[in-house]
C-alpha positions in Angstrom: 134.6 86.2 116.6 132.4 86.1 113.5 128.7 86.1 114.3 127.0 83.1 112.7 123.7 84.0 111.0 120.5 82.8 112.7 119.0 79.6 111.4 115.3 79.8 110.4 112.9 77.0 109.6 109.6 78.4 108.2 106.2 76.9 108.4 104.0 78.8 106.0 100.8 78.8 104.1 102.2 80.8 101.2 99.9 83.6 100.4 100.8 87.3 99.6 102.4 88.3 102.8 104.1 84.9 103.3 105.7 85.4 99.9 106.9 88.9 101.0 108.3 87.4 104.2 110.1 84.7 102.2 111.7 87.4 100.0 112.7 89.4 103.0 114.4 86.4 104.6 116.2 85.7 101.3 117.4 89.2 101.3 118.8 88.8 104.8 121.5 86.3 104.2 124.0 88.2 106.4 121.5 87.8 109.3 119.9 84.4 108.7 120.1 81.1 107.0 116.8 79.8 105.8 117.3 76.1 106.4 114.0 74.8 104.9 110.4 75.6 104.4 107.3 73.6 105.4 104.3 74.4 103.2 101.0 74.0 104.9 97.3 74.7 104.5 95.7 78.0 105.5 95.5 80.9 103.1 95.4 78.2 100.4 95.4 74.5 100.3 98.7 72.7 101.1 99.4 71.8 97.6 99.1 75.3 96.4 101.2 76.5 99.2 103.9 74.0 98.2 103.8 75.1 94.6 103.8 78.8 95.6 106.8 78.3 97.9 108.8 76.5 95.3 108.0 79.2 92.7 109.0 82.1 95.0 112.3 80.5 96.0 113.1 79.7 92.4 112.3 83.3 91.3 114.9 84.5 93.8 117.5 82.0 92.8 117.2 79.7 95.8 116.1 76.4 94.5 118.7 74.9 96.9 116.4 75.5 99.9 114.4 72.3 100.6 110.6 72.6 100.6 108.5 70.0 102.6 104.8 69.4 102.6 103.3 70.0 106.0 99.8 69.6 107.5 97.0 69.5 104.9 94.2 70.2 107.4 93.7 71.3 111.0 94.1 68.8 113.8 90.3 68.8 114.5 89.2 68.0 110.9 89.7 65.4 108.2 89.8 67.8 105.3 90.3 71.5 104.5 88.6 73.8 102.0 90.2 77.3 101.4 88.1 80.2 102.6 86.6 83.0 100.5 88.0 85.6 102.8 91.6 84.4 102.2 90.9 84.4 98.5 89.8 88.0 98.8 93.1 89.0 100.3 95.5 86.6 98.6 93.8 85.9 95.2 92.6 82.5 94.1 96.2 81.4 93.5 97.4 82.7 96.8 99.8 85.1 95.2 97.6 88.0 94.2 96.6 86.2 91.0 100.1 86.6 89.6 100.0 82.9 88.5 103.7 82.6 89.4 103.3 78.9 90.2 101.0 78.0 87.3 97.9 79.0 85.4 95.5 78.0 88.1 95.1 78.0 91.9 96.9 74.7 91.8 100.1 74.5 89.8 99.6 72.8 86.5 99.3 69.1 87.1 99.4 69.1 90.9 96.7 66.8 92.1 95.4 65.3 95.3 95.4 61.5 94.9 91.8 60.2 94.5 90.6 63.4 92.9 90.1 63.7 89.1 91.7 67.1 88.9 93.5 66.9 85.5 93.5 69.8 83.2 90.4 68.4 81.5 88.4 68.2 84.7 89.4 71.8 85.7 88.2 73.1 82.4 85.8 75.9 81.9 83.0 73.4 81.2 83.5 71.6 84.5 83.8 74.8 86.5 81.1 76.6 84.6 78.5 79.0 85.9 76.1 76.1 86.1 78.3 74.2 88.5 79.7 77.0 90.6 77.3 79.9 89.8 76.3 82.6 92.2 73.1 80.8 92.7 74.9 77.6 93.8 77.3 79.5 96.1 74.8 81.9 97.5 74.2 82.6 101.2 71.1 80.4 101.0 72.9 77.5 99.4 75.8 77.8 102.0 73.4 77.5 104.9 73.8 74.8 107.6 71.2 72.7 105.9 73.0 72.8 102.5 76.4 72.1 103.9 75.4 69.1 106.0 77.3 65.9 106.0 74.9 64.6 103.3 75.5 67.5 101.0 79.3 67.1 101.4 79.2 63.7 99.8 81.3 62.7 96.8 78.5 63.4 94.4 77.8 66.9 95.6 81.2 68.3 96.5 83.8 65.8 95.2 84.5 64.6 98.7 84.5 60.8 98.7 84.1 60.2 102.4 80.7 61.5 103.4 81.3 61.4 107.2 84.6 63.3 107.3 84.8 66.5 109.2 85.5 69.4 106.8 87.1 72.7 107.8 86.1 75.6 105.6 88.8 78.2 106.5 88.6 77.2 110.2 84.8 76.8 110.4 82.9 73.6 110.4 81.1 73.1 107.1 77.5 74.3 107.8 78.6 77.1 110.1 77.2 80.5 109.2 80.8 81.7 108.7 81.9 78.9 106.5 82.4 80.5 103.0 84.4 78.4 100.6 86.5 80.1 98.0 85.0 79.8 94.5 85.9 76.4 93.1 87.7 75.2 96.2 85.3 72.5 97.2 86.5 70.2 94.5 90.1 70.4 95.9 89.5 69.0 99.4 92.8 68.0 101.0 93.0 64.8 102.9 95.8 63.3 105.0 97.4 61.4 102.1 100.9 61.5 100.6 100.9 63.9 97.6 102.5 63.2 94.3 104.2 66.2 92.7 104.7 65.2 89.1 107.3 67.0 86.9 104.6 69.1 85.4 103.7 70.6 88.8 107.2 72.0 89.2 108.1 75.6 88.2 109.5 75.8 84.7 113.1 76.5 85.8 113.1 73.2 87.7 111.5 71.2 84.9 114.4 72.2 82.7 117.1 71.0 85.0 116.9 72.6 88.4 118.2 70.8 91.5 115.4 71.2 94.1 115.3 68.5 96.8 111.5 68.0 97.1 109.5 66.1 99.7 106.3 64.3 98.7 105.0 63.0 102.1 103.1 65.2 104.5 104.9 63.5 107.4 108.3 64.7 106.1 107.8 68.3 107.0 106.8 67.5 110.6 109.8 65.1 110.9 112.1 67.8 109.5 111.0 70.3 112.1 111.6 67.7 114.9 115.0 66.9 113.6 116.0 70.5 113.3 115.0 71.4 116.9 116.7 68.3 118.2 119.9 69.2 116.4 120.0 73.0 117.0 117.7 73.6 120.0 117.1 77.3 120.4 119.8 78.1 117.9 117.2 77.5 115.3 114.0 79.6 115.2 110.8 78.1 113.9 108.9 80.9 112.1 105.2 80.1 111.8 103.2 82.4 109.5 100.2 80.1 109.1 98.2 77.9 111.5 100.1 76.2 114.3 99.1 72.7 113.2 102.7 71.8 112.0 104.2 72.9 115.3 101.6 71.2 117.3 102.0 68.0 115.3 105.8 68.1 115.9 105.4 68.6 119.7 102.8 65.8 119.9 105.0 63.4 118.0 108.1 64.4 119.9 107.3 66.0 123.3 111.0 66.3 124.1 111.4 69.2 121.7 109.0 71.5 123.5 111.6 72.8 126.0 114.1 73.3 123.2 111.8 75.0 120.8 112.0 78.8 120.0 109.0 79.8 118.0 108.1 83.2 116.5 104.5 83.0 115.3 102.3 85.4 113.3 98.8 85.1 114.7 96.4 86.0 117.4 95.3 89.3 118.9 95.1 90.4 122.5 93.9 94.0 122.5 92.3 94.4 119.0 89.3 92.8 117.2 90.0 89.8 115.1 90.1 89.7 111.3 87.8 86.8 110.7 84.1 87.0 109.6 82.9 87.6 113.2 85.8 90.1 113.9 86.7 88.2 117.0 89.3 85.6 116.1 92.5 86.0 114.1 92.8 84.0 110.9 95.7 81.8 111.7 94.3 80.9 115.1 90.7 80.1 114.0 92.1 77.6 111.5 93.2 75.3 114.4 92.5 76.7 117.9 93.1 73.3 119.5 96.6 73.2 118.1 97.3 76.8 119.1 96.1 76.2 122.6 98.3 73.1 123.0 101.4 75.0 121.7 100.7 77.9 124.0 100.8 75.5 127.0 103.7 73.4 125.7 106.5 75.3 127.5 108.2 76.4 124.2 109.7 79.8 124.0 107.0 81.6 122.0 106.8 85.2 120.7 103.3 86.0 119.4 103.3 88.7 116.6 99.6 89.4 116.2 97.3 92.1 115.0 98.2 94.3 118.0 101.4 95.2 116.1 101.0 94.1 112.5 98.1 96.6 112.0 100.6 99.3 113.0 103.0 98.3 110.1 101.3 99.4 106.9 103.2 99.2 103.6 102.5 102.3 101.5 101.9 102.4 97.7 105.2 104.3 97.3 107.1 101.1 98.3 105.4 99.0 95.6 106.2 101.8 93.1 109.8 101.7 94.1 110.1 98.0 93.6 108.4 98.1 90.2 110.8 100.9 89.1 113.7 98.4 89.4 112.4 97.0 86.1 113.2 93.4 87.1 110.9 90.4 87.2 111.4 90.2 90.9 110.5 93.8 91.4 107.4 93.5 89.3 106.3 90.4 91.2 106.8 92.0 94.6 105.0 95.2 93.4 102.1 93.1 92.0 101.7 91.4 95.4 101.7 94.7 97.2 99.3 96.3 94.8 96.9 93.5 95.1 97.0 93.5 98.9 96.9 97.3 99.3 93.7 97.4 97.1 92.1 94.4 98.9 92.7 95.9 102.4 91.6 99.4 101.4 88.3 98.0 100.1 87.8 95.9 103.2 88.5 98.8 105.7 89.2 102.2 104.3 89.7 103.7 107.8 92.1 101.1 109.1 94.2 100.5 106.0 94.3 103.9 104.3 98.0 103.9 104.8 98.6 100.6 103.0 98.7 96.8 103.5 99.4 95.3 107.0 102.7 93.5 106.9 101.6 90.5 109.0 104.1 87.8 108.1 107.0 90.1 107.2 106.9 91.6 110.6 107.0 88.2 112.2 110.0 87.3 110.0 111.8 90.5 111.1 111.1 89.8 114.7 112.6 86.3 114.3 115.8 88.1 113.3 115.6 91.1 115.7 113.4 90.8 118.7 114.1 94.4 119.7 111.6 95.5 117.1 108.8 94.7 119.4 107.9 95.3 123.1 106.3 92.2 124.6 104.0 91.5 127.5 104.5 88.0 129.0 101.4 86.1 130.2 99.9 82.7 130.3 98.0 82.6 127.1 95.2 80.4 125.7 93.2 80.0 122.5 89.5 79.5 123.1 88.4 76.2 121.6 84.6 76.6 122.2 81.9 79.2 121.8 79.3 79.7 124.5 78.6 80.7 128.1 81.8 80.3 130.2 83.8 79.4 127.2 84.2 82.7 125.3 84.5 82.6 121.5 86.3 80.0 119.5 89.6 81.1 118.1 90.0 84.2 120.4 93.4 84.5 122.1 93.1 85.6 125.8 95.0 85.4 129.0 94.6 82.0 130.7 93.0 82.8 134.1 94.7 79.7 135.7 98.0 81.6 135.1 96.9 84.2 137.7 97.1 81.6 140.5 99.5 79.1 139.0 102.6 81.2 138.3 104.5 78.2 137.0 102.4 78.0 133.9 104.2 78.7 130.6 104.1 82.3 129.5 104.0 83.6 125.9 105.8 86.8 124.8 102.9 88.8 123.3 104.1 91.7 121.1 102.0 94.8 122.0 104.4 97.6 120.9 106.4 97.9 117.7 109.0 100.2 116.3 107.1 100.5 113.1 109.2 103.3 111.5 112.4 101.3 111.9 110.9 98.1 110.6 109.2 99.7 107.6 112.4 101.6 106.6 114.5 98.4 106.8 111.9 96.2 105.1 111.3 98.5 102.1 115.1 99.0 101.6 115.9 95.3 101.9 113.2 94.4 99.5 114.4 97.0 97.0 117.9 95.4 97.2 116.5 91.8 96.7 114.6 93.0 93.6 117.9 93.7 91.7 
């Protein structure tokens, strides 16, 4: 009997390692069928993630794979601003400043309705040092007083609803850890349908491609629901960004929880986090409420967190090998790796002396081959508050209620990884997909 390839639906916030994970899946056609991609906020805003996803799929000749717009902000907020830390590790375009999807952080012409974000408004004059200078973005100016609801008004930050709750990379505007990426405040995403004009599409599509595009944020969630209802656990939902999309699907259609197989990149159980306070992991801090609900939903969940991804470091020699192919794909993948290797080495020379951590690619590989990791099953929770008897918001810990209530849902938490086997397979497969 011929073994049918695994069906994968990806929910991603397309940054550097998300793009590497996408390329890995596209090079694994014998093992998986990538049925569709839901582009969400996280490393970048949702519109940039959408444009980046389309651009990567087009580069690898897969314009046939549908791309949907997912959640534009966390479940606890009304709007989202990209975080300076994510820009540090992914570039201001999310793809290591390669500009694959356009000349700016948003693909040319892609706008959020209600914002005057045309090319003229994003000119050097409007984004000049006077408007976004170091003085204006300094630690003093980003204090709780300066980022209050009054200061987040339409006049100050191009947000036209003064009372809305704004997430800055997972932190409430005004929090000491809320550091917007430079220029990001004028691109606040709200829960509206997004128009993707022809000029926002990658060049290949504008000249006659056949991508089936979605323009409504609800579509991505509905697509996820439909896929789980149709395929059950024969489809794997791969989440490499916040769990907002998955939570929204379960909230809208509770019947899918028991049928849902989820492999997620995020969280950490035995290691420090990688956020500003070194406690929470980035994908979890974006929407701890959503993560906590998903953990308790009864879905079959494998958590691929920092416990294992920090053991899988991509060396410079891999990037050199991809570049040596001489192809556009090889140069792009090498540029992504070069950017991330440099950023991680500057951030922590001791931890990342061996290269960039392959967060999302490892999760993608585990979705195809669970034997790559050894898991510890436990009732898991994401802390949603900070303070006495609460813990620290965004941290993933064992749920103590699970110690006495053994019927609570358990999560497969990856704590061990065959890093050598994974790295060898990853580097080889990516070299093949470069050709």
